[in-house]
C-alpha positions in Angstrom: 56.6 17.6 218.4 56.6 20.2 215.9 53.8 21.4 214.6 52.9 23.8 211.5 51.3 27.5 212.5 48.3 28.4 210.2 48.5 32.3 210.2 46.4 34.5 208.2 47.8 35.8 205.1 47.9 39.4 205.7 48.4 41.9 203.3 50.3 45.5 203.6 50.8 48.2 201.6 54.0 50.5 201.7 53.4 54.1 202.0 55.5 55.2 199.8 56.0 52.7 197.0 58.8 53.2 194.7 59.3 52.0 191.3 62.1 50.1 190.5 64.2 49.1 187.1 63.6 45.2 188.4 60.2 45.2 190.2 60.0 42.0 192.0 57.1 40.0 192.4 54.8 42.0 190.7 51.0 41.7 190.0 49.5 44.5 188.0 46.3 46.2 189.1 44.4 49.2 188.2 46.0 52.5 187.5 49.3 50.1 187.1 50.2 49.5 190.5 52.3 46.6 191.3 52.0 44.2 194.0 54.1 41.5 195.6 53.0 37.8 194.8 55.1 35.1 196.3 52.7 32.4 194.5 53.6 33.8 190.9 57.5 35.1 191.2 60.7 33.9 189.5 63.6 33.2 191.0 65.1 36.2 189.9 62.1 38.3 191.3 62.7 36.4 194.4 66.3 37.5 194.7 65.6 41.1 193.6 62.8 41.5 196.5 65.2 39.9 199.3 68.1 42.2 198.1 65.2 45.2 197.9 64.6 44.4 201.7 68.1 44.1 202.7 69.0 47.7 201.3 66.0 49.2 202.7 67.2 47.6 206.1 64.0 46.0 206.1 66.0 42.3 206.3 69.2 41.3 208.1 71.7 39.2 205.9 70.9 36.7 208.6 67.3 36.7 208.0 67.8 36.8 204.1 69.8 33.2 204.1 66.6 31.0 203.8 65.1 33.1 201.0 68.8 33.5 199.2 68.7 29.2 199.2 65.3 29.6 197.6 66.5 31.9 194.5 69.4 29.3 193.1 67.7 27.6 190.5 68.9 24.1 189.7 68.9 22.6 186.4 68.9 19.2 185.7 72.1 19.2 183.5 73.5 21.4 186.0 74.2 24.2 183.3 73.6 27.4 185.5 73.4 28.4 189.1 71.6 32.2 188.0 68.4 32.8 189.4 65.9 32.1 186.7 64.2 34.9 185.2 61.6 33.1 183.4 59.5 30.5 185.2 57.3 31.4 187.8 57.3 28.9 191.2 54.8 29.3 193.7 57.3 29.9 196.9 55.0 30.1 199.7 53.8 26.3 198.5 57.4 25.6 198.4 58.0 26.7 201.8 54.6 24.7 203.0 55.7 21.6 201.6 59.6 22.3 203.2 58.0 22.6 206.5 56.0 19.3 205.8 59.4 17.4 205.1 61.0 19.2 207.7 58.3 17.9 210.2 58.7 14.2 208.7 62.3 14.7 209.3 62.2 15.8 212.8 64.3 19.0 211.9 63.1 21.6 214.1 65.8 24.1 212.7 64.6 23.8 209.4 61.1 24.2 210.1 61.6 27.3 212.4 63.6 28.8 209.6 60.9 27.9 206.9 57.9 29.1 209.2 59.6 32.2 209.7 60.0 32.8 206.0 56.5 31.9 205.5 55.6 34.5 207.9 57.6 37.2 206.4 56.3 36.4 202.9 52.4 36.4 204.4 52.9 39.8 205.6 54.5 41.5 202.5 51.9 39.5 200.0 50.0 42.1 198.2 52.8 44.7 199.3 52.6 47.5 196.5 56.4 47.6 195.0 55.8 50.1 192.1 53.7 51.8 190.0 53.9 51.8 186.2 53.6 55.3 185.0 53.4 54.6 181.5 50.3 55.1 179.7 
């Protein structure tokens, strides 16, 4: 039987925070510090975050597949599949909900992939992604 893992949401800060034009998933703190926040992130911000992790070598293309599937916004009218850059989503809760569905359907592969994604998000939650230097 599958059981969900309850890890603590650790935070980490990148020693060398780099500013980017498309700073993903950010919450401004004091001094313009921008931090990753998977609880208030658009699909596009998640997509940009995944791309930055792949580009830096912190995530393999295979590891990114679960995250990439979360970046697709499926409008009811089917008009666009481009990552939504307007509507914030709580991706951590979405993953927890998916894990619950995987338990109900006894899909151990999906559960394991989502659990890995959740652990990655927990480790990266609060990570410094950039600094706004404008005054």
